[in-house]
mmCIF file of the N, C-alpha and C atoms, coordinates in Angstrom:
data_MODEL
# 
_entry.id   MODEL 
# 
loop_
_atom_site.group_PDB 
_atom_site.id 
_atom_site.type_symbol 
_atom_site.label_atom_id 
_atom_site.label_alt_id 
_atom_site.label_comp_id 
_atom_site.label_asym_id 
_atom_site.label_entity_id 
_atom_site.label_seq_id 
_atom_site.pdbx_PDB_ins_code 
_atom_site.Cartn_x 
_atom_site.Cartn_y 
_atom_site.Cartn_z 
_atom_site.occupancy 
_atom_site.B_iso_or_equiv 
_atom_site.pdbx_formal_charge 
_atom_site.auth_seq_id 
_atom_site.auth_comp_id 
_atom_site.auth_asym_id 
_atom_site.auth_atom_id 
_atom_site.pdbx_PDB_model_num 
ATOM 1   N N  . MET A 1 1  ? 1.992  -2.176  34.426 1.00 0.00 ? 1  MET A N  1 
ATOM 2   C CA . MET A 1 1  ? 2.540  -0.866  34.124 1.00 0.00 ? 1  MET A CA 1 
ATOM 3   C C  . MET A 1 1  ? 2.822  -0.733  32.632 1.00 0.00 ? 1  MET A C  1 
ATOM 4   N N  . ILE A 1 2  ? 3.313  -1.808  32.039 1.00 0.00 ? 2  ILE A N  1 
ATOM 5   C CA . ILE A 1 2  ? 3.601  -1.774  30.602 1.00 0.00 ? 2  ILE A CA 1 
ATOM 6   C C  . ILE A 1 2  ? 2.301  -1.672  29.813 1.00 0.00 ? 2  ILE A C  1 
ATOM 7   N N  . GLU A 1 3  ? 1.350  -2.548  30.117 1.00 0.00 ? 3  GLU A N  1 
ATOM 8   C CA . GLU A 1 3  ? 0.082  -2.588  29.381 1.00 0.00 ? 3  GLU A CA 1 
ATOM 9   C C  . GLU A 1 3  ? -0.709 -1.291  29.518 1.00 0.00 ? 3  GLU A C  1 
ATOM 10  N N  . GLU A 1 4  ? -0.592 -0.620  30.660 1.00 0.00 ? 4  GLU A N  1 
ATOM 11  C CA . GLU A 1 4  ? -1.346 0.609   30.894 1.00 0.00 ? 4  GLU A CA 1 
ATOM 12  C C  . GLU A 1 4  ? -0.585 1.857   30.461 1.00 0.00 ? 4  GLU A C  1 
ATOM 13  N N  . GLY A 1 5  ? 0.635  1.707   29.942 1.00 0.00 ? 5  GLY A N  1 
ATOM 14  C CA . GLY A 1 5  ? 1.398  2.836   29.444 1.00 0.00 ? 5  GLY A CA 1 
ATOM 15  C C  . GLY A 1 5  ? 1.932  3.764   30.514 1.00 0.00 ? 5  GLY A C  1 
ATOM 16  N N  . GLN A 1 6  ? 2.114  3.257   31.726 1.00 0.00 ? 6  GLN A N  1 
ATOM 17  C CA . GLN A 1 6  ? 2.551  4.095   32.834 1.00 0.00 ? 6  GLN A CA 1 
ATOM 18  C C  . GLN A 1 6  ? 4.046  4.413   32.804 1.00 0.00 ? 6  GLN A C  1 
ATOM 19  N N  . LEU A 1 7  ? 4.779  3.848   31.876 1.00 0.00 ? 7  LEU A N  1 
ATOM 20  C CA . LEU A 1 7  ? 6.232  4.041   31.853 1.00 0.00 ? 7  LEU A CA 1 
ATOM 21  C C  . LEU A 1 7  ? 6.688  5.009   30.757 1.00 0.00 ? 7  LEU A C  1 
ATOM 22  N N  . TYR A 1 8  ? 5.764  5.640   30.065 1.00 0.00 ? 8  TYR A N  1 
ATOM 23  C CA . TYR A 1 8  ? 6.170  6.446   28.918 1.00 0.00 ? 8  TYR A CA 1 
ATOM 24  C C  . TYR A 1 8  ? 7.000  7.673   29.299 1.00 0.00 ? 8  TYR A C  1 
ATOM 25  N N  . LYS A 1 9  ? 6.924  8.145   30.545 1.00 0.00 ? 9  LYS A N  1 
ATOM 26  C CA . LYS A 1 9  ? 7.735  9.287   30.979 1.00 0.00 ? 9  LYS A CA 1 
ATOM 27  C C  . LYS A 1 9  ? 8.923  8.866   31.845 1.00 0.00 ? 9  LYS A C  1 
ATOM 28  N N  . VAL A 1 10 ? 9.174  7.570   31.930 1.00 0.00 ? 10 VAL A N  1 
ATOM 29  C CA . VAL A 1 10 ? 10.282 7.049   32.742 1.00 0.00 ? 10 VAL A CA 1 
ATOM 30  C C  . VAL A 1 10 ? 11.545 7.015   31.890 1.00 0.00 ? 10 VAL A C  1 
ATOM 31  N N  . ARG A 1 11 ? 12.621 7.608   32.406 1.00 0.00 ? 11 ARG A N  1 
ATOM 32  C CA . ARG A 1 11 ? 13.881 7.649   31.663 1.00 0.00 ? 11 ARG A CA 1 
ATOM 33  C C  . ARG A 1 11 ? 14.724 6.391   31.900 1.00 0.00 ? 11 ARG A C  1 
ATOM 34  N N  . GLN A 1 12 ? 14.841 5.964   33.155 1.00 0.00 ? 12 GLN A N  1 
ATOM 35  C CA . GLN A 1 12 ? 15.625 4.770   33.486 1.00 0.00 ? 12 GLN A CA 1 
ATOM 36  C C  . GLN A 1 12 ? 14.798 3.861   34.371 1.00 0.00 ? 12 GLN A C  1 
ATOM 37  N N  . LEU A 1 13 ? 15.064 2.564   34.257 1.00 0.00 ? 13 LEU A N  1 
ATOM 38  C CA . LEU A 1 13 ? 14.301 1.581   35.004 1.00 0.00 ? 13 LEU A CA 1 
ATOM 39  C C  . LEU A 1 13 ? 15.204 0.408   35.353 1.00 0.00 ? 13 LEU A C  1 
ATOM 40  N N  . ALA A 1 14 ? 15.107 -0.068  36.584 1.00 0.00 ? 14 ALA A N  1 
ATOM 41  C CA . ALA A 1 14 ? 15.823 -1.274  37.008 1.00 0.00 ? 14 ALA A CA 1 
ATOM 42  C C  . ALA A 1 14 ? 14.782 -2.326  37.388 1.00 0.00 ? 14 ALA A C  1 
ATOM 43  N N  . VAL A 1 15 ? 14.970 -3.540  36.898 1.00 0.00 ? 15 VAL A N  1 
ATOM 44  C CA . VAL A 1 15 ? 14.051 -4.646  37.164 1.00 0.00 ? 15 VAL A CA 1 
ATOM 45  C C  . VAL A 1 15 ? 14.859 -5.806  37.729 1.00 0.00 ? 15 VAL A C  1 
ATOM 46  N N  . GLU A 1 16 ? 14.328 -6.462  38.759 1.00 0.00 ? 16 GLU A N  1 
ATOM 47  C CA . GLU A 1 16 ? 14.961 -7.658  39.297 1.00 0.00 ? 16 GLU A CA 1 
ATOM 48  C C  . GLU A 1 16 ? 14.090 -8.857  38.976 1.00 0.00 ? 16 GLU A C  1 
ATOM 49  N N  . PHE A 1 17 ? 14.743 -9.897  38.490 1.00 0.00 ? 17 PHE A N  1 
ATOM 50  C CA . PHE A 1 17 ? 14.070 -11.153 38.197 1.00 0.00 ? 17 PHE A CA 1 
ATOM 51  C C  . PHE A 1 17 ? 14.552 -12.184 39.210 1.00 0.00 ? 17 PHE A C  1 
ATOM 52  N N  . HIS A 1 18 ? 13.604 -12.887 39.846 1.00 0.00 ? 18 HIS A N  1 
ATOM 53  C CA . HIS A 1 18 ? 13.934 -13.881 40.862 1.00 0.00 ? 18 HIS A CA 1 
ATOM 54  C C  . HIS A 1 18 ? 13.239 -15.202 40.557 1.00 0.00 ? 18 HIS A C  1 
ATOM 55  N N  . ARG A 1 19 ? 13.938 -16.266 40.809 1.00 0.00 ? 19 ARG A N  1 
ATOM 56  C CA . ARG A 1 19 ? 13.336 -17.597 40.803 1.00 0.00 ? 19 ARG A CA 1 
ATOM 57  C C  . ARG A 1 19 ? 13.368 -18.083 42.238 1.00 0.00 ? 19 ARG A C  1 
ATOM 58  N N  . LYS A 1 20 ? 12.209 -18.431 42.761 1.00 0.00 ? 20 LYS A N  1 
ATOM 59  C CA . LYS A 1 20 ? 12.133 -18.804 44.175 1.00 0.00 ? 20 LYS A CA 1 
ATOM 60  C C  . LYS A 1 20 ? 13.016 -20.003 44.489 1.00 0.00 ? 20 LYS A C  1 
ATOM 61  N N  . ARG A 1 21 ? 12.900 -21.044 43.796 1.00 0.00 ? 21 ARG A N  1 
ATOM 62  C CA . ARG A 1 21 ? 13.717 -22.251 43.924 1.00 0.00 ? 21 ARG A CA 1 
ATOM 63  C C  . ARG A 1 21 ? 13.222 -23.266 42.898 1.00 0.00 ? 21 ARG A C  1 
ATOM 64  N N  . GLU A 1 22 ? 13.681 -24.476 43.011 1.00 0.00 ? 22 GLU A N  1 
ATOM 65  C CA . GLU A 1 22 ? 13.337 -25.514 42.048 1.00 0.00 ? 22 GLU A CA 1 
ATOM 66  C C  . GLU A 1 22 ? 11.857 -25.886 42.061 1.00 0.00 ? 22 GLU A C  1 
ATOM 67  N N  . ASP A 1 23 ? 11.124 -25.513 43.104 1.00 0.00 ? 23 ASP A N  1 
ATOM 68  C CA . ASP A 1 23 ? 9.706  -25.848 43.160 1.00 0.00 ? 23 ASP A CA 1 
ATOM 69  C C  . ASP A 1 23 ? 8.866  -24.987 42.217 1.00 0.00 ? 23 ASP A C  1 
ATOM 70  N N  . GLU A 1 24 ? 9.447  -23.906 41.718 1.00 0.00 ? 24 GLU A N  1 
ATOM 71  C CA . GLU A 1 24 ? 8.729  -23.012 40.804 1.00 0.00 ? 24 GLU A CA 1 
ATOM 72  C C  . GLU A 1 24 ? 8.840  -23.535 39.377 1.00 0.00 ? 24 GLU A C  1 
ATOM 73  N N  . ASP A 1 25 ? 7.769  -23.402 38.617 1.00 0.00 ? 25 ASP A N  1 
ATOM 74  C CA . ASP A 1 25 ? 7.758  -23.845 37.228 1.00 0.00 ? 25 ASP A CA 1 
ATOM 75  C C  . ASP A 1 25 ? 8.631  -22.914 36.388 1.00 0.00 ? 25 ASP A C  1 
ATOM 76  N N  . LEU A 1 26 ? 9.761  -23.422 35.939 1.00 0.00 ? 26 LEU A N  1 
ATOM 77  C CA . LEU A 1 26 ? 10.730 -22.605 35.208 1.00 0.00 ? 26 LEU A CA 1 
ATOM 78  C C  . LEU A 1 26 ? 10.161 -22.103 33.883 1.00 0.00 ? 26 LEU A C  1 
ATOM 79  N N  . ARG A 1 27 ? 9.367  -22.907 33.205 1.00 0.00 ? 27 ARG A N  1 
ATOM 80  C CA . ARG A 1 27 ? 8.809  -22.495 31.918 1.00 0.00 ? 27 ARG A CA 1 
ATOM 81  C C  . ARG A 1 27 ? 7.898  -21.272 32.094 1.00 0.00 ? 27 ARG A C  1 
ATOM 82  N N  . ASP A 1 28 ? 7.013  -21.312 33.081 1.00 0.00 ? 28 ASP A N  1 
ATOM 83  C CA . ASP A 1 28 ? 6.117  -20.171 33.322 1.00 0.00 ? 28 ASP A CA 1 
ATOM 84  C C  . ASP A 1 28 ? 6.910  -18.918 33.684 1.00 0.00 ? 28 ASP A C  1 
ATOM 85  N N  . LEU A 1 29 ? 7.956  -19.094 34.492 1.00 0.00 ? 29 LEU A N  1 
ATOM 86  C CA . LEU A 1 29 ? 8.794  -17.963 34.875 1.00 0.00 ? 29 LEU A CA 1 
ATOM 87  C C  . LEU A 1 29 ? 9.477  -17.350 33.653 1.00 0.00 ? 29 LEU A C  1 
ATOM 88  N N  . MET A 1 30 ? 10.015 -18.179 32.783 1.00 0.00 ? 30 MET A N  1 
ATOM 89  C CA . MET A 1 30 ? 10.701 -17.678 31.589 1.00 0.00 ? 30 MET A CA 1 
ATOM 90  C C  . MET A 1 30 ? 9.729  -16.971 30.648 1.00 0.00 ? 30 MET A C  1 
ATOM 91  N N  . VAL A 1 31 ? 8.543  -17.531 30.467 1.00 0.00 ? 31 VAL A N  1 
ATOM 92  C CA . VAL A 1 31 ? 7.544  -16.917 29.583 1.00 0.00 ? 31 VAL A CA 1 
ATOM 93  C C  . VAL A 1 31 ? 7.141  -15.543 30.116 1.00 0.00 ? 31 VAL A C  1 
ATOM 94  N N  . SER A 1 32 ? 6.895  -15.439 31.422 1.00 0.00 ? 32 SER A N  1 
ATOM 95  C CA . SER A 1 32 ? 6.490  -14.146 31.979 1.00 0.00 ? 32 SER A CA 1 
ATOM 96  C C  . SER A 1 32 ? 7.649  -13.144 31.954 1.00 0.00 ? 32 SER A C  1 
ATOM 97  N N  . SER A 1 33 ? 8.871  -13.594 32.213 1.00 0.00 ? 33 SER A N  1 
ATOM 98  C CA . SER A 1 33 ? 10.037 -12.703 32.159 1.00 0.00 ? 33 SER A CA 1 
ATOM 99  C C  . SER A 1 33 ? 10.278 -12.193 30.745 1.00 0.00 ? 33 SER A C  1 
ATOM 100 N N  . LEU A 1 34 ? 10.146 -13.066 29.759 1.00 0.00 ? 34 LEU A N  1 
ATOM 101 C CA . LEU A 1 34 ? 10.315 -12.642 28.366 1.00 0.00 ? 34 LEU A CA 1 
ATOM 102 C C  . LEU A 1 34 ? 9.223  -11.666 27.943 1.00 0.00 ? 34 LEU A C  1 
ATOM 103 N N  . ALA A 1 35 ? 8.026  -11.837 28.460 1.00 0.00 ? 35 ALA A N  1 
ATOM 104 C CA . ALA A 1 35 ? 6.938  -10.900 28.148 1.00 0.00 ? 35 ALA A CA 1 
ATOM 105 C C  . ALA A 1 35 ? 7.267  -9.509  28.683 1.00 0.00 ? 35 ALA A C  1 
ATOM 106 N N  . VAL A 1 36 ? 7.832  -9.437  29.883 1.00 0.00 ? 36 VAL A N  1 
ATOM 107 C CA . VAL A 1 36 ? 8.233  -8.142  30.454 1.00 0.00 ? 36 VAL A CA 1 
ATOM 108 C C  . VAL A 1 36 ? 9.329  -7.515  29.599 1.00 0.00 ? 36 VAL A C  1 
ATOM 109 N N  . LEU A 1 37 ? 10.345 -8.301  29.244 1.00 0.00 ? 37 LEU A N  1 
ATOM 110 C CA . LEU A 1 37 ? 11.449 -7.783  28.430 1.00 0.00 ? 37 LEU A CA 1 
ATOM 111 C C  . LEU A 1 37 ? 10.965 -7.309  27.064 1.00 0.00 ? 37 LEU A C  1 
ATOM 112 N N  . ARG A 1 38 ? 10.091 -8.062  26.446 1.00 0.00 ? 38 ARG A N  1 
ATOM 113 C CA . ARG A 1 38 ? 9.549  -7.682  25.137 1.00 0.00 ? 38 ARG A CA 1 
ATOM 114 C C  . ARG A 1 38 ? 8.733  -6.395  25.249 1.00 0.00 ? 38 ARG A C  1 
ATOM 115 N N  . GLY A 1 39 ? 7.902  -6.287  26.285 1.00 0.00 ? 39 GLY A N  1 
ATOM 116 C CA . GLY A 1 39 ? 7.103  -5.085  26.480 1.00 0.00 ? 39 GLY A CA 1 
ATOM 117 C C  . GLY A 1 39 ? 7.953  -3.845  26.679 1.00 0.00 ? 39 GLY A C  1 
ATOM 118 N N  . LEU A 1 40 ? 9.012  -3.977  27.469 1.00 0.00 ? 40 LEU A N  1 
ATOM 119 C CA . LEU A 1 40 ? 9.919  -2.845  27.679 1.00 0.00 ? 40 LEU A CA 1 
ATOM 120 C C  . LEU A 1 40 ? 10.608 -2.450  26.378 1.00 0.00 ? 40 LEU A C  1 
ATOM 121 N N  . GLN A 1 41 ? 11.046 -3.437  25.617 1.00 0.00 ? 41 GLN A N  1 
ATOM 122 C CA . GLN A 1 41 ? 11.706 -3.149  24.343 1.00 0.00 ? 41 GLN A CA 1 
ATOM 123 C C  . GLN A 1 41 ? 10.752 -2.437  23.382 1.00 0.00 ? 41 GLN A C  1 
ATOM 124 N N  . GLU A 1 42 ? 9.508  -2.868  23.333 1.00 0.00 ? 42 GLU A N  1 
ATOM 125 C CA . GLU A 1 42 ? 8.526  -2.240  22.444 1.00 0.00 ? 42 GLU A CA 1 
ATOM 126 C C  . GLU A 1 42 ? 8.241  -0.797  22.842 1.00 0.00 ? 42 GLU A C  1 
ATOM 127 N N  . MET A 1 43 ? 8.408  -0.472  24.130 1.00 0.00 ? 43 MET A N  1 
ATOM 128 C CA . MET A 1 43 ? 8.204  0.898   24.601 1.00 0.00 ? 43 MET A CA 1 
ATOM 129 C C  . MET A 1 43 ? 9.428  1.782   24.357 1.00 0.00 ? 43 MET A C  1 
ATOM 130 N N  . GLY A 1 44 ? 10.552 1.198   23.945 1.00 0.00 ? 44 GLY A N  1 
ATOM 131 C CA . GLY A 1 44 ? 11.755 1.979   23.675 1.00 0.00 ? 44 GLY A CA 1 
ATOM 132 C C  . GLY A 1 44 ? 12.839 1.833   24.722 1.00 0.00 ? 44 GLY A C  1 
ATOM 133 N N  . PHE A 1 45 ? 12.680 0.912   25.653 1.00 0.00 ? 45 PHE A N  1 
ATOM 134 C CA . PHE A 1 45 ? 13.707 0.692   26.667 1.00 0.00 ? 45 PHE A CA 1 
ATOM 135 C C  . PHE A 1 45 ? 14.783 -0.243  26.134 1.00 0.00 ? 45 PHE A C  1 
ATOM 136 N N  . LEU A 1 46 ? 16.033 0.173   26.299 1.00 0.00 ? 46 LEU A N  1 
ATOM 137 C CA . LEU A 1 46 ? 17.179 -0.652  25.911 1.00 0.00 ? 46 LEU A CA 1 
ATOM 138 C C  . LEU A 1 46 ? 17.964 -1.031  27.159 1.00 0.00 ? 46 LEU A C  1 
ATOM 139 N N  . LYS A 1 47 ? 18.391 -2.279  27.205 1.00 0.00 ? 47 LYS A N  1 
ATOM 140 C CA . LYS A 1 47 ? 19.180 -2.748  28.340 1.00 0.00 ? 47 LYS A CA 1 
ATOM 141 C C  . LYS A 1 47 ? 20.582 -2.161  28.252 1.00 0.00 ? 47 LYS A C  1 
ATOM 142 N N  . TYR A 1 48 ? 21.074 -1.614  29.378 1.00 0.00 ? 48 TYR A N  1 
ATOM 143 C CA . TYR A 1 48 ? 22.445 -1.132  29.399 1.00 0.00 ? 48 TYR A CA 1 
ATOM 144 C C  . TYR A 1 48 ? 23.284 -1.800  30.478 1.00 0.00 ? 48 TYR A C  1 
ATOM 145 N N  . LEU A 1 49 ? 22.663 -2.578  31.351 1.00 0.00 ? 49 LEU A N  1 
ATOM 146 C CA . LEU A 1 49 ? 23.418 -3.256  32.399 1.00 0.00 ? 49 LEU A CA 1 
ATOM 147 C C  . LEU A 1 49 ? 22.636 -4.462  32.888 1.00 0.00 ? 49 LEU A C  1 
ATOM 148 N N  . SER A 1 50 ? 23.327 -5.572  33.088 1.00 0.00 ? 50 SER A N  1 
ATOM 149 C CA . SER A 1 50 ? 22.723 -6.774  33.641 1.00 0.00 ? 50 SER A CA 1 
ATOM 150 C C  . SER A 1 50 ? 23.686 -7.359  34.660 1.00 0.00 ? 50 SER A C  1 
ATOM 151 N N  . LEU A 1 51 ? 23.190 -7.599  35.869 1.00 0.00 ? 51 LEU A N  1 
ATOM 152 C CA . LEU A 1 51 ? 24.050 -8.082  36.948 1.00 0.00 ? 51 LEU A CA 1 
ATOM 153 C C  . LEU A 1 51 ? 23.461 -9.332  37.586 1.00 0.00 ? 51 LEU A C  1 
ATOM 154 N N  . MET A 1 52 ? 24.336 -10.284 37.907 1.00 0.00 ? 52 MET A N  1 
ATOM 155 C CA . MET A 1 52 ? 23.908 -11.418 38.717 1.00 0.00 ? 52 MET A CA 1 
ATOM 156 C C  . MET A 1 52 ? 23.883 -10.959 40.158 1.00 0.00 ? 52 MET A C  1 
ATOM 157 N N  . LYS A 1 53 ? 22.827 -11.279 40.874 1.00 0.00 ? 53 LYS A N  1 
ATOM 158 C CA . LYS A 1 53 ? 22.710 -10.918 42.280 1.00 0.00 ? 53 LYS A CA 1 
ATOM 159 C C  . LYS A 1 53 ? 23.390 -12.000 43.121 1.00 0.00 ? 53 LYS A C  1 
ATOM 160 N N  . GLY A 1 54 ? 24.388 -11.606 43.882 1.00 0.00 ? 54 GLY A N  1 
ATOM 161 C CA . GLY A 1 54 ? 25.197 -12.539 44.649 1.00 0.00 ? 54 GLY A CA 1 
ATOM 162 C C  . GLY A 1 54 ? 24.469 -13.277 45.750 1.00 0.00 ? 54 GLY A C  1 
ATOM 163 N N  . GLU A 1 55 ? 23.442 -12.649 46.330 1.00 0.00 ? 55 GLU A N  1 
ATOM 164 C CA . GLU A 1 55 ? 22.754 -13.311 47.435 1.00 0.00 ? 55 GLU A CA 1 
ATOM 165 C C  . GLU A 1 55 ? 21.985 -14.554 47.010 1.00 0.00 ? 55 GLU A C  1 
ATOM 166 N N  . CYS A 1 56 ? 21.791 -14.733 45.718 1.00 0.00 ? 56 CYS A N  1 
ATOM 167 C CA . CYS A 1 56 ? 21.093 -15.918 45.213 1.00 0.00 ? 56 CYS A CA 1 
ATOM 168 C C  . CYS A 1 56 ? 22.061 -16.899 44.547 1.00 0.00 ? 56 CYS A C  1 
ATOM 169 N N  . ALA A 1 57 ? 23.350 -16.629 44.624 1.00 0.00 ? 57 ALA A N  1 
ATOM 170 C CA . ALA A 1 57 ? 24.342 -17.444 43.927 1.00 0.00 ? 57 ALA A CA 1 
ATOM 171 C C  . ALA A 1 57 ? 24.542 -18.793 44.615 1.00 0.00 ? 57 ALA A C  1 
ATOM 172 N N  . ARG A 1 58 ? 24.851 -19.792 43.796 1.00 0.00 ? 58 ARG A N  1 
ATOM 173 C CA . ARG A 1 58 ? 25.191 -21.118 44.298 1.00 0.00 ? 58 ARG A CA 1 
ATOM 174 C C  . ARG A 1 58 ? 26.098 -21.794 43.276 1.00 0.00 ? 58 ARG A C  1 
ATOM 175 N N  . LYS A 1 59 ? 26.888 -22.721 43.747 1.00 0.00 ? 59 LYS A N  1 
ATOM 176 C CA . LYS A 1 59 ? 27.786 -23.452 42.857 1.00 0.00 ? 59 LYS A CA 1 
ATOM 177 C C  . LYS A 1 59 ? 26.983 -24.413 41.986 1.00 0.00 ? 59 LYS A C  1 
ATOM 178 N N  . ALA A 1 60 ? 27.391 -24.527 40.735 1.00 0.00 ? 60 ALA A N  1 
ATOM 179 C CA . ALA A 1 60 ? 26.745 -25.464 39.828 1.00 0.00 ? 60 ALA A CA 1 
ATOM 180 C C  . ALA A 1 60 ? 27.152 -26.886 40.208 1.00 0.00 ? 60 ALA A C  1 
ATOM 181 N N  . LEU A 1 61 ? 26.200 -27.797 40.190 1.00 0.00 ? 61 LEU A N  1 
ATOM 182 C CA . LEU A 1 61 ? 26.487 -29.181 40.544 1.00 0.00 ? 61 LEU A CA 1 
ATOM 183 C C  . LEU A 1 61 ? 27.531 -29.778 39.605 1.00 0.00 ? 61 LEU A C  1 
ATOM 184 N N  . GLY A 1 62 ? 28.592 -30.304 40.180 1.00 0.00 ? 62 GLY A N  1 
ATOM 185 C CA . GLY A 1 62 ? 29.631 -30.941 39.390 1.00 0.00 ? 62 GLY A CA 1 
ATOM 186 C C  . GLY A 1 62 ? 30.664 -30.005 38.807 1.00 0.00 ? 62 GLY A C  1 
ATOM 187 N N  . TYR A 1 63 ? 30.513 -28.686 39.016 1.00 0.00 ? 63 TYR A N  1 
ATOM 188 C CA . TYR A 1 63 ? 31.441 -27.707 38.460 1.00 0.00 ? 63 TYR A CA 1 
ATOM 189 C C  . TYR A 1 63 ? 31.824 -26.716 39.558 1.00 0.00 ? 63 TYR A C  1 
ATOM 190 N N  . ASP A 1 64 ? 32.972 -26.933 40.166 1.00 0.00 ? 64 ASP A N  1 
ATOM 191 C CA . ASP A 1 64 ? 33.396 -26.086 41.280 1.00 0.00 ? 64 ASP A CA 1 
ATOM 192 C C  . ASP A 1 64 ? 33.662 -24.642 40.874 1.00 0.00 ? 64 ASP A C  1 
ATOM 193 N N  . ASP A 1 65 ? 34.043 -24.425 39.620 1.00 0.00 ? 65 ASP A N  1 
ATOM 194 C CA . ASP A 1 65 ? 34.399 -23.077 39.176 1.00 0.00 ? 65 ASP A CA 1 
ATOM 195 C C  . ASP A 1 65 ? 33.243 -22.338 38.493 1.00 0.00 ? 65 ASP A C  1 
ATOM 196 N N  . VAL A 1 66 ? 32.037 -22.914 38.515 1.00 0.00 ? 66 VAL A N  1 
ATOM 197 C CA . VAL A 1 66 ? 30.880 -22.293 37.871 1.00 0.00 ? 66 VAL A CA 1 
ATOM 198 C C  . VAL A 1 66 ? 29.875 -21.893 38.941 1.00 0.00 ? 66 VAL A C  1 
ATOM 199 N N  . THR A 1 67 ? 29.474 -20.627 38.915 1.00 0.00 ? 67 THR A N  1 
ATOM 200 C CA . THR A 1 67 ? 28.466 -20.128 39.834 1.00 0.00 ? 67 THR A CA 1 
ATOM 201 C C  . THR A 1 67 ? 27.213 -19.780 39.052 1.00 0.00 ? 67 THR A C  1 
ATOM 202 N N  . ARG A 1 68 ? 26.083 -20.195 39.572 1.00 0.00 ? 68 ARG A N  1 
ATOM 203 C CA . ARG A 1 68 ? 24.791 -19.869 38.965 1.00 0.00 ? 68 ARG A CA 1 
ATOM 204 C C  . ARG A 1 68 ? 23.995 -19.035 39.953 1.00 0.00 ? 68 ARG A C  1 
ATOM 205 N N  . THR A 1 69 ? 23.055 -18.281 39.421 1.00 0.00 ? 69 THR A N  1 
ATOM 206 C CA . THR A 1 69 ? 22.192 -17.485 40.290 1.00 0.00 ? 69 THR A CA 1 
ATOM 207 C C  . THR A 1 69 ? 20.761 -17.567 39.805 1.00 0.00 ? 69 THR A C  1 
ATOM 208 N N  . SER A 1 70 ? 19.847 -17.336 40.711 1.00 0.00 ? 70 SER A N  1 
ATOM 209 C CA . SER A 1 70 ? 18.438 -17.312 40.341 1.00 0.00 ? 70 SER A CA 1 
ATOM 210 C C  . SER A 1 70 ? 17.879 -15.890 40.439 1.00 0.00 ? 70 SER A C  1 
ATOM 211 N N  . CYS A 1 71 ? 18.771 -14.902 40.577 1.00 0.00 ? 71 CYS A N  1 
ATOM 212 C CA . CYS A 1 71 ? 18.364 -13.496 40.687 1.00 0.00 ? 71 CYS A CA 1 
ATOM 213 C C  . CYS A 1 71 ? 19.224 -12.631 39.765 1.00 0.00 ? 71 CYS A C  1 
ATOM 214 N N  . TYR A 1 72 ? 18.569 -11.789 39.004 1.00 0.00 ? 72 TYR A N  1 
ATOM 215 C CA . TYR A 1 72 ? 19.274 -10.873 38.111 1.00 0.00 ? 72 TYR A CA 1 
ATOM 216 C C  . TYR A 1 72 ? 18.689 -9.476  38.248 1.00 0.00 ? 72 TYR A C  1 
ATOM 217 N N  . LYS A 1 73 ? 19.549 -8.487  38.156 1.00 0.00 ? 73 LYS A N  1 
ATOM 218 C CA . LYS A 1 73 ? 19.122 -7.091  38.085 1.00 0.00 ? 73 LYS A CA 1 
ATOM 219 C C  . LYS A 1 73 ? 19.435 -6.608  36.678 1.00 0.00 ? 73 LYS A C  1 
ATOM 220 N N  . VAL A 1 74 ? 18.432 -6.058  36.011 1.00 0.00 ? 74 VAL A N  1 
ATOM 221 C CA . VAL A 1 74 ? 18.595 -5.588  34.639 1.00 0.00 ? 74 VAL A CA 1 
ATOM 222 C C  . VAL A 1 74 ? 18.182 -4.120  34.597 1.00 0.00 ? 74 VAL A C  1 
ATOM 223 N N  . CYS A 1 75 ? 19.059 -3.265  34.054 1.00 0.00 ? 75 CYS A N  1 
ATOM 224 C CA . CYS A 1 75 ? 18.818 -1.822  33.986 1.00 0.00 ? 75 CYS A CA 1 
ATOM 225 C C  . CYS A 1 75 ? 18.562 -1.401  32.546 1.00 0.00 ? 75 CYS A C  1 
ATOM 226 N N  . PHE A 1 76 ? 17.605 -0.506  32.384 1.00 0.00 ? 76 PHE A N  1 
ATOM 227 C CA . PHE A 1 76 ? 17.184 -0.056  31.060 1.00 0.00 ? 76 PHE A CA 1 
ATOM 228 C C  . PHE A 1 76 ? 17.176 1.463   30.978 1.00 0.00 ? 76 PHE A C  1 
ATOM 229 N N  . VAL A 1 77 ? 17.309 1.985   29.766 1.00 0.00 ? 77 VAL A N  1 
ATOM 230 C CA . VAL A 1 77 ? 17.141 3.406   29.500 1.00 0.00 ? 77 VAL A CA 1 
ATOM 231 C C  . VAL A 1 77 ? 16.129 3.538   28.368 1.00 0.00 ? 77 VAL A C  1 
ATOM 232 N N  . ASN A 1 78 ? 15.246 4.534   28.488 1.00 0.00 ? 78 ASN A N  1 
ATOM 233 C CA . ASN A 1 78 ? 14.198 4.751   27.496 1.00 0.00 ? 78 ASN A CA 1 
ATOM 234 C C  . ASN A 1 78 ? 14.736 5.679   26.404 1.00 0.00 ? 78 ASN A C  1 
ATOM 235 N N  . VAL A 1 79 ? 14.992 5.135   25.231 1.00 0.00 ? 79 VAL A N  1 
ATOM 236 C CA . VAL A 1 79 ? 15.565 5.925   24.149 1.00 0.00 ? 79 VAL A CA 1 
ATOM 237 C C  . VAL A 1 79 ? 14.499 6.750   23.420 1.00 0.00 ? 79 VAL A C  1 
ATOM 238 N N  . ASN A 1 80 ? 13.231 6.489   23.690 1.00 0.00 ? 80 ASN A N  1 
ATOM 239 C CA . ASN A 1 80 ? 12.147 7.247   23.066 1.00 0.00 ? 80 ASN A CA 1 
ATOM 240 C C  . ASN A 1 80 ? 11.785 8.509   23.844 1.00 0.00 ? 80 ASN A C  1 
ATOM 241 N N  . LEU A 1 81 ? 12.276 8.629   25.069 1.00 0.00 ? 81 LEU A N  1 
ATOM 242 C CA . LEU A 1 81 ? 11.944 9.785   25.893 1.00 0.00 ? 81 LEU A CA 1 
ATOM 243 C C  . LEU A 1 81 ? 12.803 10.984  25.474 1.00 0.00 ? 81 LEU A C  1 
ATOM 244 N N  . LYS A 1 82 ? 12.140 12.040  25.109 1.00 0.00 ? 82 LYS A N  1 
ATOM 245 C CA . LYS A 1 82 ? 12.848 13.253  24.663 1.00 0.00 ? 82 LYS A CA 1 
ATOM 246 C C  . LYS A 1 82 ? 13.231 14.102  25.867 1.00 0.00 ? 82 LYS A C  1 
ATOM 247 N N  . GLN A 1 83 ? 14.442 14.653  25.816 1.00 0.00 ? 83 GLN A N  1 
ATOM 248 C CA . GLN A 1 83 ? 14.870 15.554  26.891 1.00 0.00 ? 83 GLN A CA 1 
ATOM 249 C C  . GLN A 1 83 ? 14.216 16.907  26.689 1.00 0.00 ? 83 GLN A C  1 
ATOM 250 N N  . GLY A 1 84 ? 13.997 17.577  27.821 1.00 0.00 ? 84 GLY A N  1 
ATOM 251 C CA . GLY A 1 84 ? 13.480 18.915  27.662 1.00 0.00 ? 84 GLY A CA 1 
ATOM 252 C C  . GLY A 1 84 ? 12.511 19.329  28.673 1.00 0.00 ? 84 GLY A C  1 
# 
């Protein structure tokens, strides 16, 4: 959608990033996620909200008071889109 320019008339966008589990290559996931974020930024989308998704939450090993998640919801607004 980014490469084909299909988002140029989109005002707001929500994207969810998921990591399946430890069997997934984290480096490849991070590279592809950063490519999406960079593409959105280049189109004029700015992040206005980022949330950890609770259904993917788990306690960090060795830290009872730390929760980690493998799912995030990130919301963007297109500052290049003119009203009218």
